[in-house]
C-alpha positions in Angstrom: 0.0 0.0 0.0 2.9 2.4 0.8 4.6 1.6 -2.5 1.3 2.1 -4.3 0.8 5.6 -2.8 4.3 6.6 -3.7 3.8 5.4 -7.2 0.5 7.4 -7.6 2.2 10.5 -6.2 5.0 10.1 -8.7 2.4 9.8 -11.5 0.6 13.0 -10.3 3.9 14.9 -10.2 4.9 13.7 -13.6 1.4 14.6 -15.0 1.4 18.1 -13.6 5.0 18.7 -14.7 4.1 17.7 -18.2 0.9 19.9 -18.2 2.9 22.9 -16.8 5.2 22.6 -19.8 2.5 22.3 -22.4 -0.2 24.7 -21.1 -0.1 28.4 -20.4 -0.2 29.5 -16.8 -3.9 30.4 -16.9 -4.8 27.0 -18.5 -2.6 25.1 -16.1 -4.2 26.8 -13.1 -7.7 26.2 -14.4 -7.2 22.5 -14.8 -5.2 22.3 -11.6 -8.1 23.8 -9.6 -10.5 21.2 -11.1 -8.2 18.3 -10.2 -7.4 19.6 -6.7 -11.1 19.7 -5.9 -11.9 16.3 -7.4 -9.0 14.5 -5.7 -10.2 12.8 -2.5 -7.1 10.8 -1.4 -4.4 13.2 -2.4 -4.1 16.9 -1.3 -2.9 19.1 -4.2 -1.8 22.7 -4.0 0.0 25.1 -6.3 1.9 28.1 -5.0 2.6 31.1 -7.3 4.6 33.7 -5.5 2.4 34.5 -2.4 -0.8 32.9 -3.8 -1.7 29.3 -2.8 -4.2 27.4 -5.0 -5.8 24.2 -3.9 -6.8 22.5 -0.6 -4.1 23.9 1.6 -4.9 27.1 3.3 -1.2 27.9 4.1 2.0 26.4 2.8 4.0 24.1 5.2 6.9 25.7 6.9 9.2 22.7 6.3 8.7 20.6 3.2 11.2 18.3 1.4 11.6 18.2 -2.3 10.1 15.3 -4.2 10.5 12.3 -4.1 11.5 12.6 -0.4 8.5 12.9 1.9 8.1 14.9 5.1 5.2 14.9 7.5 3.3 18.1 8.4 -0.1 18.9 10.1 -3.1 20.2 8.2 -6.8 20.8 8.9 -9.1 18.5 7.1 -12.7 19.6 6.8 -14.1 16.1 6.2 -12.6 14.8 9.4 -13.0 18.1 11.3 -9.6 17.7 12.9 -5.9 18.2 12.4 -4.2 15.3 10.9 -0.6 14.5 9.9 0.0 14.0 6.2 3.0 13.1 4.1 4.0 15.3 1.2 6.7 17.0 -0.9 7.2 20.0 -3.2 8.1 19.9 -6.9 9.3 23.2 -8.6 7.5 23.9 -11.9 8.0 26.6 -14.5 5.8 29.2 -12.9 5.5 28.0 -9.3 5.8 25.1 -6.9 3.6 22.0 -6.8 2.7 20.6 -3.4 1.4 17.0 -3.3 0.4 15.3 0.0 -1.5 12.2 1.1 -3.4 11.5 4.3 -1.4 8.3 5.4 -2.3 8.4 9.1 -4.6 5.4 8.6 -1.7 3.6 6.9 0.5 4.3 9.9 -2.2 2.9 12.2 -2.5 -0.1 9.9 1.3 -0.6 10.1 1.1 -0.4 13.9 -1.8 -2.9 14.0 0.1 -5.2 11.6 3.3 -5.0 13.8 1.2 -5.7 16.9 -0.6 -8.6 15.2 2.7 -10.0 13.9 4.3 -9.7 17.4 1.4 -11.5 19.0 1.4 -14.2 16.3 5.1 -14.7 16.7 4.8 -14.9 20.5 2.0 -17.5 20.1 4.1 -19.4 17.6 7.1 -19.4 19.9 4.9 -20.5 22.9 3.3 -23.2 20.8 6.7 -24.3 19.6 8.1 -24.4 23.2 5.1 -26.3 24.5 5.2 -28.8 21.6 8.9 -29.2 22.0 8.6 -29.8 25.8 5.8 -32.4 25.3 7.8 -34.1 22.5 11.0 -33.9 24.6 9.3 -35.4 27.6 7.9 -38.2 25.6 11.3 -38.9 24.0 13.1 -38.6 27.3 10.6 -40.9 28.9 11.3 -43.6 26.3 15.1 -43.0 26.6 15.0 -43.2 30.4 13.2 -46.5 30.1 16.1 -47.8 28.0 18.6 -46.4 30.5 16.7 -48.0 33.4 16.8 -51.4 31.7 20.5 -51.0 30.9 21.2 -50.2 34.6 19.3 -53.3 35.7 21.1 -55.5 33.3 24.4 -53.9 34.4 23.5 -54.8 38.0 23.0 -58.4 37.0 19.2 -58.6 36.4 19.5 -60.3 33.0 15.7 -60.8 32.9 15.1 -57.1 32.5 13.4 -56.1 29.2 12.5 -52.8 27.5 8.7 -52.2 27.5 7.2 -52.1 24.0 4.3 -49.7 23.3 1.4 -50.0 20.8 2.7 -47.1 18.8 5.0 -49.3 16.7 7.5 -46.4 16.2 11.3 -46.4 15.9 11.7 -46.7 19.6 9.5 -49.8 19.7 11.6 -51.3 16.8 14.8 -50.5 18.8 13.2 -52.0 22.0 12.4 -55.3 20.1 16.0 -55.5 18.9 17.4 -54.8 22.4 15.1 -57.4 23.9 16.1 -60.0 21.3 19.7 -59.2 22.1 19.1 -59.5 25.9 17.3 -62.9 25.3 20.3 -64.2 23.5 22.6 -62.8 26.1 20.6 -64.3 29.0 20.4 -67.7 27.1 24.2 -67.7 26.5 24.9 -66.7 30.1 22.6 -69.4 31.5 24.1 -72.0 29.2 27.6 -71.2 30.3 26.6 -71.0 34.0 24.7 -74.2 33.6 27.6 -76.0 32.1 30.0 -74.7 34.7 27.7 -75.6 37.6 27.0 -79.0 36.1 30.7 -79.7 35.9 31.2 -78.5 39.4 28.2 -80.6 40.7 29.2 -83.8 38.8 32.9 -83.6 39.9 32.2 -82.8 43.5 30.8 -86.2 44.3 33.7 -88.3 42.9 36.2 -85.8 44.3 34.6 -86.2 47.7 34.9 -90.0 47.4 38.6 -89.5 46.4 39.1 -87.3 49.4 37.7 -90.0 51.7 40.0 -92.6 50.2 43.0 -90.3 50.7 42.1 -89.7 54.3 41.8 -93.4 54.9 45.2 -94.0 53.3 46.7 -91.2 55.5 45.3 -92.9 58.6 46.6 -96.2 57.5 50.1 -94.9 56.9 50.1 -93.0 60.2 49.2 -96.2 62.0 52.1 -98.0 60.3 54.4 -95.0 60.9 54.9 -94.5 57.2 55.4 -90.9 55.8 52.1 -89.4 54.7 53.2 -85.9 53.6 52.6 -86.4 49.9 49.1 -87.6 50.6 48.5 -84.7 52.9 49.6 -82.3 50.1 47.2 -84.0 47.7 44.4 -83.7 50.3 45.1 -80.0 50.7 44.9 -79.4 46.9 41.8 -81.5 46.7 40.2 -79.4 49.4 41.0 -76.3 47.4 39.3 -77.7 44.3 36.2 -78.8 46.3 36.1 -75.3 47.9 36.1 -73.7 44.4 33.3 -75.9 43.2 31.2 -75.1 46.3 31.8 -71.4 45.9 30.7 -71.6 42.2 27.5 -73.4 43.1 26.8 -71.0 45.9 27.4 -68.0 43.5 24.8 -69.5 41.1 22.4 -70.0 44.0 22.8 -66.3 45.1 22.2 -65.1 41.5 19.1 -67.2 41.1 17.9 -66.0 44.5 18.3 -62.4 43.3 16.3 -63.1 40.2 13.4 -64.5 42.3 13.5 -61.6 44.7 13.7 -63.5 47.9 11.3 -62.5 50.7 12.9 -64.0 53.7 14.9 -61.0 54.7 14.8 -59.5 58.2 16.1 -56.3 59.8 19.9 -56.5 60.1 22.0 -54.1 62.2 25.0 -53.3 60.0 26.9 -51.9 62.9 26.8 -55.2 64.8 27.8 -57.1 61.6 30.8 -54.8 61.2 31.8 -55.4 64.8 31.5 -59.2 64.5 33.5 -59.3 61.2 36.3 -57.1 62.6 36.5 -59.4 65.7 36.9 -62.4 63.5 39.6 -60.8 61.2 41.7 -59.3 64.0 43.7 -62.5 64.8 44.7 -62.8 61.1 45.6 -59.1 61.0 47.7 -59.3 64.1 49.9 -61.9 62.4 50.8 -59.3 59.8 51.0 -56.4 62.3 48.0 -54.8 60.7 45.7 -52.4 62.4 41.9 -52.7 61.8 39.8 -49.8 63.0 36.0 -49.0 63.1 34.7 -45.5 62.5 31.5 -45.1 64.4 28.4 -43.7 62.9 24.7 -43.6 63.4 23.2 -47.2 63.6 22.0 -48.3 60.2 19.7 -51.2 59.6 18.5 -52.9 56.3 16.3 -55.7 55.3 18.5 -58.7 54.5 20.3 -61.9 55.5 22.7 -61.3 58.4 24.8 -64.4 57.6 25.3 -63.3 53.9 26.1 -59.7 54.9 28.6 -60.9 57.4 30.2 -63.1 54.8 30.4 -60.2 52.3 32.0 -57.9 54.9 34.4 -60.5 56.1 35.5 -61.4 52.6 36.3 -57.7 52.0 38.3 -57.5 55.2 40.1 -60.7 54.4 41.0 -59.4 51.0 42.3 -56.2 52.5 44.4 -58.1 55.0 45.6 -60.5 52.4 46.7 -58.0 49.7 47.5 -54.8 51.7 50.7 -56.3 53.1 52.4 -56.1 56.5 51.8 -53.1 58.8 48.8 -52.0 56.7 46.0 -49.8 58.0 42.5 -51.2 57.4 39.4 -49.2 58.2 35.7 -50.0 58.2 33.3 -47.0 58.2 29.5 -47.2 58.6 27.8 -44.6 56.3 24.2 -43.4 56.1 23.6 -45.7 53.1 26.0 -48.6 53.7 29.7 -49.1 54.6 33.2 -48.5 53.3 36.2 -50.7 53.7 39.6 -49.0 52.9 43.3 -49.9 53.2 46.7 -48.4 52.3 48.0 -51.3 50.3 49.0 -51.4 46.6 45.3 -51.1 45.4 43.9 -52.1 42.0 44.4 -50.5 38.7 41.5 -48.7 36.9 41.5 -51.2 34.0 40.9 -54.1 36.4 38.4 -52.6 38.8 35.5 -54.2 36.9 37.3 -57.4 35.9 37.9 -58.5 39.5 34.2 -59.1 39.9 34.3 -61.8 37.2 34.3 -65.5 38.1 37.8 -66.9 38.7 39.6 -63.7 37.6 42.8 -62.9 39.4 45.1 -59.9 39.0 48.5 -61.0 37.7 50.5 -59.5 40.6 48.4 -61.3 43.2 48.7 -64.8 41.8 51.4 -65.6 44.3 48.8 -65.2 47.1 46.5 -68.1 47.8 43.0 -67.6 46.4 40.4 -68.7 43.8 39.2 -65.5 42.2 35.7 -65.9 43.6 35.8 -63.7 46.7 34.7 -60.4 45.2 32.3 -62.2 42.8 30.5 -63.6 45.8 30.6 -60.2 47.6 29.0 -58.5 44.6 26.3 -61.2 44.3 25.4 -60.7 48.0 25.3 -56.9 47.7 23.1 -57.1 44.6 20.9 -59.6 46.4 20.3 -56.9 49.0 19.5 -54.3 46.3 22.8 -52.6 46.7 25.8 -51.6 44.6 29.6 -52.0 45.1 32.2 -49.6 43.8 36.0 -49.8 43.9 37.9 -46.5 44.3 41.5 -45.3 44.7 42.7 -44.5 48.2 46.0 -43.1 47.0 47.6 -45.4 48.1 45.3 -48.4 48.6 41.8 -49.4 47.8 38.4 -48.1 48.9 35.4 -50.4 48.6 32.2 -48.4 48.8 29.0 -50.3 49.4 25.6 -48.6 49.2 22.1 -50.0 49.8 18.9 -48.6 48.3 16.2 -48.3 50.9 
């Protein structure tokens, strides 16, 4: 609309300039008066010396030369008010042409358009934000479900699966693939565990019979005053093998018990469990001139199996005493969510902190120490059975074992 007004004003100026060149002054003024009176939208005036012809009663004090426009007030009879108009002056042969247009309504229209555009933009932004938040919440909800399943699988719950909705979207396709992968992983794990447990179970009976035969042979030789040291060495090694098999079968039982979410737990005072475990480990620590301390805290109880929790804590203290070395400092601290066992020994490297929880895994530098590589595996199974998590941290020097239970 603005460009159209400017174009019409330019046409009027060009027309009047052409007529001023072709007509005499009297003829130009005569036709100009007729056009000025008939024009409704545009205000036309022609100034010759001090005389002003047209719709303006007085010439504007400041007026730019065409095509530049300037605004000035005039009195309009049809509106019975003073209004601002935009106009310019164009010198002609015998005078000055003044062309103006009442564009106040156009300015109001521009203001309304800007306001409407701002409101529309604000509504579009709000709608975009609300839509984005809803979409993000739905997407994050699905992603969080994947993360929750991943955490459960990481903690040992291989039966965890991702929920599949009825939307049949990309997330559902991904969930189906993940569930298929977890099914295969669980099947492979159960197959390997089953084979291992079957071997351990089948070999334990004949090995127990062999142990009885060796014991009988040792008793016979002792009665005949014959040397029995080789047989005693065989018996000790056989006991180690039987202990390993029993530990593997117990580990499987704990993992299966975790999957079935056992309901036989009772309230257990962790502070008392710590005291009992430290009392049992102290004679072994005194042989290596080690100091075992308990850092007191508020009493903390959880629902669980006191025997299993005692075994887990004792295994951690036994490992600390076994690998920390002579004159080591071993500490047990009760925390608001669990307990911490720390020592100032050589510690465990970052690359092996997760591997030590695997069955039969042993760190290379600790192979000279007696063990089977099942201690921490059993501890983790017990902690997970009680809905907890275990984490190995650096003590600089030494190792920190942080155990936390979820209430």
